[in-house]
C-alpha positions, 0 to 999 in steps of 0.5 A: 505377916511374918518373914525372915530377912537374913537372920532377922525375923520381921513382922508387919500387920496386913490390911484385910484386902492384902490378907484376902489376896494372900490367901488366894495365892496359896492355891495358885492364884498368880499375880496377873490373876490377883491384879485382874481380881483387884481391878474387878473389885476396886475399878481399874485405876484403884485396882492397878494402884493397889496391886502395884503398892502390894507388890512394891511392899513385898519386893521392898523387904516387907514380905514375899520378896520372891515370886 
């Protein structure tokens, strides 16, 4: 994933599941739908935890900080 923070270009590798869901966001899948899909695929506990971890990473300056 590549993004800009101020005037610095940043990069970090992404996991396969993060890539899958980022590709789904492009055509309009919202975070709520992404969470539901993660819960369906990973189970309630793990799906909710993964969605939270992805969102925290994006909001914490690791890309996609604006929703």
